C-alpha positions in Angstrom: -4.6 7.6 12.2 -3.8 9.5 9.0 -4.8 12.9 10.3 -1.4 13.1 12.1 0.9 16.1 11.7 4.7 16.3 11.8 7.2 13.9 10.1 5.9 10.4 9.4 9.4 9.1 8.7 12.8 10.5 9.3 15.7 8.5 7.8 19.4 9.3 8.3 22.3 7.5 6.6 20.3 4.2 6.8 21.6 1.0 5.3 20.9 -2.8 5.2 23.7 -5.4 4.9 23.6 -8.7 3.1 26.6 -10.5 4.5 29.6 -8.5 3.5 27.9 -6.1 1.1 25.2 -3.5 1.5 21.9 -3.7 -0.4 21.4 0.0 0.3 23.4 2.5 2.2 23.6 6.2 3.2 19.9 6.9 2.6 18.5 10.1 4.2 15.1 11.8 3.8 12.1 13.0 5.7 8.5 12.1 4.8 5.5 14.2 5.7 1.7 13.6 5.8 0.1 14.0 2.4 3.4 13.4 0.6 4.2 10.7 -2.0 7.9 9.7 -2.3 8.8 7.6 -5.4 11.9 5.4 -5.2 13.1 4.6 -8.7 15.9 2.7 -10.3 16.7 -0.3 -12.4 16.5 -3.9 -11.1 19.2 -4.4 -8.5 19.5 -0.7 -7.7 18.5 -1.3 -4.0 15.0 0.1 -4.1 13.3 -3.0 -2.8 15.9 -3.4 -0.1 15.2 0.2 1.0 11.5 -0.5 1.0 12.1 -3.6 3.2 14.3 -1.5 5.6 11.7 1.3 5.9 8.9 -1.1 6.6 10.9 -3.1 9.2 10.9 -6.2 7.1 14.7 -5.9 6.9 17.0 -4.7 9.7 18.5 -1.3 9.9 22.2 -2.2 10.0 23.6 1.3 10.1 22.1 4.8 10.4 18.6 5.3 11.7 15.0 5.1 10.7 12.5 6.9 12.9 8.8 6.5 12.5 5.8 8.4 13.9 3.9 6.2 16.4 0.4 6.5 17.9 1.5 9.2 20.4 2.8 11.4 17.5 6.5 11.2 18.5 9.2 9.9 16.3 10.5 6.5 17.5 13.6 4.6 16.4 12.4 1.7 14.4 15.2 -0.6 15.5 14.2 -0.2 19.2 10.6 -1.5 18.7 9.8 -5.0 19.8 8.1 -7.5 17.4 4.8 -6.8 19.2 5.2 -3.1 18.7 6.0 -3.5 15.0 2.9 -5.8 14.6 0.8 -3.1 16.2 2.2 -0.5 13.7 1.0 -2.9 10.8 -2.4 -3.3 12.4 -3.1 0.4 13.2 -0.7 2.8 11.4 0.9 1.1 8.3 -0.3 -0.4 5.1 1.5 -2.3 2.3 0.3 -2.7 -1.2 2.1 -5.6 -3.0 3.0 -5.8 -6.6 1.1 -9.1 -6.8 -2.3 -8.6 -5.2 -2.4 -12.3 -4.3 0.3 -11.5 -1.8 -1.8 -9.0 0.0 -5.3 -10.5 -0.3 -7.0 -13.7 0.7 -7.9 -14.7 -2.8 -10.8 -17.1 -1.8 -12.4 -14.8 0.7 -15.0 -12.3 -0.6 -13.9 -8.7 -1.4 -16.0 -7.5 1.5 -14.4 -10.0 3.8 -11.0 -8.9 2.7 -11.7 -5.3 3.6 -13.6 -6.1 6.8 -10.8 -8.2 8.3 -8.5 -5.3 9.3 -11.5 -3.7 11.0 -12.0 -6.9 13.1 -8.2 -6.8 13.9 -8.8 -3.3 15.3 -11.6 -4.3 17.6 -14.7 -4.0 15.4 -17.3 -6.6 16.3 -20.7 -5.6 14.9 -21.2 -7.4 11.6 -23.5 -4.8 10.1 -21.1 -2.0 10.8 -18.1 -3.9 9.4 -20.0 -4.8 6.3 -21.2 -1.2 5.8 -17.7 0.2 6.2 -16.3 -2.4 3.8 -19.1 -1.6 1.3 -18.2 2.1 1.6 -14.6 1.5 0.9 -15.2 -0.9 -2.0 -17.4 1.9 -3.5 -14.6 4.4 -2.9 -12.2 2.3 -4.9 -14.7 1.7 -7.7 -15.7 -1.9 -7.0 -19.3 -2.4 -8.0 -21.6 -3.1 -5.0 -23.0 -6.3 -6.6 -19.5 -7.8 -6.6 -18.8 -7.3 -2.9 -19.5 -11.0 -2.1 -17.4 -12.3 -4.9 -13.8 -13.4 -4.3 -10.7 -11.6 -5.7 -9.9 -14.8 -7.6 -12.7 -13.9 -10.0 -11.5 -10.3 -10.5 -9.2 -8.6 -13.1 -5.8 -7.5 -12.1 -6.8 -3.9 -11.7 -9.8 -4.8 -9.6 -7.6 -6.9 -7.3 -5.3 -4.0 -6.8 -8.2 -1.7 -5.9 -9.5 -4.2 -3.3 -5.9 -4.4 -1.9 -5.9 -0.7 -1.6 -9.2 -0.6 0.2 -8.0 -3.4 2.6 -4.9 -1.3 3.4 -6.8 2.0 3.9 -10.0 1.0 5.7 -8.5 1.3 9.2 -7.0 4.8 8.6 -3.2 4.2 8.4 -0.8 7.2 8.4 1.8 5.6 6.1 1.4 3.2 3.2 4.2 1.4 1.4 3.6 0.4 -2.3 5.8 -2.0 -4.2 5.3 -1.6 -8.0 1.5 -1.5 -7.6 0.8 -0.9 -11.3 3.3 -3.4 -12.7 1.8 -5.8 -15.2 -1.4 -3.8 -15.7 -2.5 -2.3 -19.0 -1.7 1.3 -19.5 -5.3 2.5 -19.2 -5.8 0.4 -16.0 -2.5 1.9 -14.7 -3.7 5.4 -15.3 -7.0 4.8 -13.6 -5.3 3.2 -10.6 -2.8 6.1 -10.2 -5.7 8.6 -10.4 -7.4 6.7 -7.6 -4.2 6.6 -5.4 -3.5 10.3 -6.0 -7.1 11.3 -5.0 -7.0 9.1 -1.8 -3.6 10.6 -0.8 -5.1 14.1 -1.1 -8.3 13.2 0.7 -6.8 11.3 3.6 -3.5 13.1 4.0 -1.6 9.8 3.6 2.2 9.5 3.5 3.2 7.1 0.8 6.5 5.5 -0.3 6.1 3.9 -3.7 8.8 1.8 -5.4 8.7 1.8 -9.2 11.0 1.2 -12.1 8.6 3.3 -14.3 9.5 7.1 -14.3 6.1 7.8 -15.8 4.5 6.4 -12.7 6.7 8.6 -10.5 5.8 11.7 -12.6 2.1 11.1 -12.3 1.9 10.3 -8.6 4.8 11.5 -6.6 5.8 14.9 -5.0 9.5 13.9 -4.6 11.6 11.3 -6.3 14.6 9.4 -5.0 16.8 7.8 -7.7 18.9 4.7 -6.7 21.8 3.0 -8.3 24.1 0.3 -6.8 22.4 0.6 -3.4 22.9 4.4 -3.1 20.8 7.5 -3.6 22.3 9.4 -6.5 19.6 12.0 -6.9 16.8 13.2 -4.7 14.4 16.2 -5.1 11.1 17.4 -6.3 9.8 15.0 -9.0 9.4 17.7 -11.7 12.9 18.9 -11.1 14.5 15.5 -11.1 12.7 14.4 -14.3 12.9 17.6 -16.2 16.4 18.8 -15.2 18.3 15.7 -13.9 21.7 16.4 -12.5 23.2 13.0 -12.2 24.4 11.2 -15.4 22.6 8.0 -14.4 19.3 9.9 -14.0 19.8 11.6 -17.3 20.3 8.2 -18.9 17.1 6.9 -17.3 15.1 9.9 -18.4 16.5 9.8 -22.0 15.7 6.1 -22.3 12.0 6.9 -21.4 11.9 9.7 -23.9 13.3 7.5 -26.6 10.8 4.8 -25.7 
């Protein structure tokens, strides 16, 4: 559950290979409860490969990725069986997709979408499941009268909020987010980021968020990791990285945002 202490992730010189080339390589960092790490960079920089590696969707071909498991100890991700990884997804990890349709059952009610992870964790009493789903939908600002409507009828921002509720209702310790605000209007983005930030603070979640938008990193993350050509070229506190970038590439990224 998300009340855990100690490192949630410990990554050392990790890399993933596509044939004879690496999609990302030499990545090292630690992630703690209540901390948001933004991974930023242009298209093709390796940030999505890194997210796949950290979330066990891609193999760790060199280095190590250790994750905190239910006992509280750090365990080498590569040594876990498929069954153990599935258990992590059911009890400890969440994943918020860029496209909400990839993370929701679009023709199942909002309440049903949020209730399903509870059933996967052993909940059987319909009234309790529905009450918890309603509580979480209210928490992510979905009107109660829309609980029985399907996400197919919702706006993009509402779909993302339902997806967030679905991923947090079972109390994960770590949530991966892949461009969760991409394609949303600026005002909707700001509201969603405020929601994520408040939930992280309330629940002590650890979050890895991939984004191409430095403004998103500035608003939500404690630390930022800048990637280029599959490698980390700068890593530090977000305010420091964005206000006093050391790497020429980071300086270019920041200046392009300022000019925009």
